Backbone as JSON, one array per atom type, in Angstrom:
{
  "sequence": "MPLPKRKKSIAKKNTRRAHDHLTPVQLSNCPKCNEPRLPHHACPSCGFYKGRLVVPKAAE",
  "N": [[-99.13, -108.52, -113.54], [-98.61, -107.94, -117.01], [-98.47, -104.79, -118.48], [-99.48, -102.42, -121.11], [-96.9, -100.4, -122.76], [-97.3, -98.02, -123.89], [-99.86, -95.65, -124.47], [-102.73, -96.55, -126.54], [-103.26, -95.2, -129.68], [-105.81, -92.98, -130.82], [-106.55, -93.44, -133.62], [-105.5, -96.16, -133.95], [-107.2, -97.64, -132.16], [-109.7, -96.98, -133.16], [-109.35, -98.26, -135.62], [-109.19, -100.89, -135.01], [-111.8, -101.26, -134.03], [-113.28, -101.25, -136.35], [-114.73, -103.29, -137.58], [-116.8, -103.77, -135.85], [-119.38, -102.94, -136.23], [-122.92, -102.89, -136.6], [-124.75, -104.82, -139.01], [-127.37, -103.89, -141.2], [-130.68, -105.41, -141.32], [-131.46, -107.6, -143.88], [-134.11, -107.38, -145.87], [-136.58, -108.93, -147.88], [-139.11, -108.7, -150.39], [-142.47, -110.25, -150.08], [-143.65, -112.46, -152.4], [-146.45, -112.97, -152.65], [-147.95, -111.15, -151.07], [-146.51, -108.76, -151.14], [-145.29, -107.66, -148.94], [-142.78, -106.7, -146.55], [-140.29, -109.14, -145.65], [-138.22, -111.56, -143.9], [-135.55, -113.24, -145.62], [-135.92, -116.74, -146.66], [-137.76, -117.26, -144.82], [-141.12, -117.73, -143.61], [-143.88, -115.67, -144.59], [-144.82, -113.08, -142.35], [-147.17, -111.82, -142.59], [-149.06, -112.87, -144.38], [-148.57, -115.62, -144.31], [-147.45, -117.44, -146.25], [-144.99, -119.46, -147.78], [-142.58, -120.19, -150.23], [-144.7, -120.37, -152.18], [-146.74, -121.74, -150.85], [-149.13, -122.18, -148.29], [-148.04, -122.06, -145.07], [-148.21, -121.21, -142.52], [-151.02, -120.99, -140.98], [-153.37, -118.49, -140.77], [-155.29, -116.72, -138.3], [-158.89, -116.1, -138.63], [-159.95, -113.33, -140.12]],
  "CA": [[-99.66, -108.67, -114.95], [-97.97, -106.98, -118.0], [-99.25, -103.65, -118.94], [-98.95, -101.86, -122.1], [-95.96, -99.41, -122.37], [-97.76, -96.77, -124.42], [-101.37, -95.57, -124.75], [-103.0, -96.85, -127.93], [-103.7, -93.83, -130.26], [-107.3, -93.17, -131.12], [-106.64, -94.08, -134.86], [-105.39, -97.69, -133.69], [-108.39, -98.0, -131.4], [-110.81, -96.95, -134.15], [-109.07, -99.22, -136.72], [-109.52, -102.17, -134.32], [-113.2, -101.29, -133.97], [-113.92, -100.93, -137.66], [-115.59, -104.28, -137.83], [-117.76, -103.99, -134.79], [-120.65, -102.3, -136.49], [-124.03, -103.76, -136.88], [-125.23, -104.72, -140.29], [-128.83, -103.61, -141.3], [-131.5, -106.53, -141.63], [-131.67, -107.71, -145.23], [-135.47, -107.83, -146.08], [-137.0, -109.02, -149.31], [-140.71, -108.53, -150.36], [-143.16, -111.41, -150.24], [-144.22, -112.38, -153.8], [-147.77, -113.04, -152.61], [-148.71, -110.04, -150.54], [-145.57, -107.84, -151.4], [-144.85, -107.14, -147.54], [-141.36, -107.12, -146.37], [-140.15, -110.36, -144.83], [-136.88, -112.11, -143.92], [-135.37, -114.22, -146.61], [-136.01, -118.15, -146.23], [-138.8, -117.43, -143.67], [-142.56, -117.6, -143.82], [-144.33, -114.28, -144.41], [-145.59, -112.94, -141.12], [-148.48, -111.14, -142.78], [-150.09, -113.87, -145.12], [-148.14, -117.06, -143.86], [-146.93, -118.28, -147.28], [-143.58, -119.67, -147.97], [-142.41, -120.9, -151.47], [-145.88, -120.51, -152.91], [-147.8, -122.59, -150.34], [-149.49, -121.74, -146.92], [-147.35, -122.97, -144.09], [-148.62, -120.69, -141.18], [-152.41, -120.57, -141.03], [-153.77, -117.17, -140.11], [-156.74, -116.66, -137.86], [-160.01, -115.57, -139.37], [-160.01, -111.84, -139.95]],
  "C": [[-98.9, -107.53, -115.78], [-99.0, -105.96, -118.34], [-98.68, -103.13, -120.2], [-97.98, -100.56, -121.85], [-96.52, -98.04, -122.73], [-99.3, -96.82, -124.57], [-101.57, -95.77, -126.21], [-103.54, -95.57, -128.36], [-105.12, -94.1, -130.66], [-107.45, -93.77, -132.62], [-106.42, -95.68, -134.71], [-106.65, -98.24, -133.11], [-109.57, -98.03, -132.39], [-110.67, -97.89, -135.28], [-109.45, -100.61, -136.2], [-111.11, -102.41, -134.28], [-114.03, -101.17, -135.24], [-114.85, -102.04, -137.99], [-116.64, -104.69, -136.77], [-119.13, -103.46, -135.05], [-121.66, -103.35, -136.76], [-124.42, -103.56, -138.34], [-126.8, -104.64, -140.28], [-129.59, -105.07, -141.67], [-131.8, -106.55, -143.13], [-133.1, -108.21, -145.42], [-135.7, -107.96, -147.57], [-138.52, -108.96, -149.3], [-141.31, -109.99, -150.7], [-143.74, -111.42, -151.68], [-145.7, -112.48, -153.84], [-148.46, -111.78, -152.22], [-147.76, -108.77, -150.73], [-145.35, -106.95, -150.05], [-143.46, -107.58, -147.34], [-141.32, -108.31, -145.33], [-138.61, -110.82, -144.86], [-136.75, -113.26, -144.93], [-135.36, -115.64, -145.98], [-136.83, -118.25, -144.95], [-140.21, -117.17, -144.25], [-142.86, -116.1, -143.64], [-145.16, -114.14, -143.23], [-147.0, -112.34, -141.38], [-149.48, -112.21, -143.43], [-149.73, -115.3, -144.85], [-147.82, -117.96, -144.89], [-145.47, -118.32, -147.39], [-143.46, -120.57, -149.2], [-143.67, -121.23, -152.12], [-147.03, -121.43, -152.15], [-147.97, -122.08, -148.86], [-148.91, -122.71, -145.87], [-147.74, -122.42, -142.69], [-150.03, -120.33, -141.44], [-152.68, -119.43, -140.35], [-155.17, -117.32, -139.51], [-157.61, -115.88, -138.7], [-159.97, -114.06, -139.06], [-161.3, -111.25, -140.25]]
}
């Protein structure tokens, strides 16, 4: 199998890895209860999505 002739420099290695980072989760606030939630998902705390109840919560 062919092998590289020269060792890759640290700068070349880090340049290649520049896009391997993780992006933070983009959260938005629920308009009903103002809790953080994922966009285009039902709110985990109140169960509302687009102004209507889609996930009924247990009696508290």
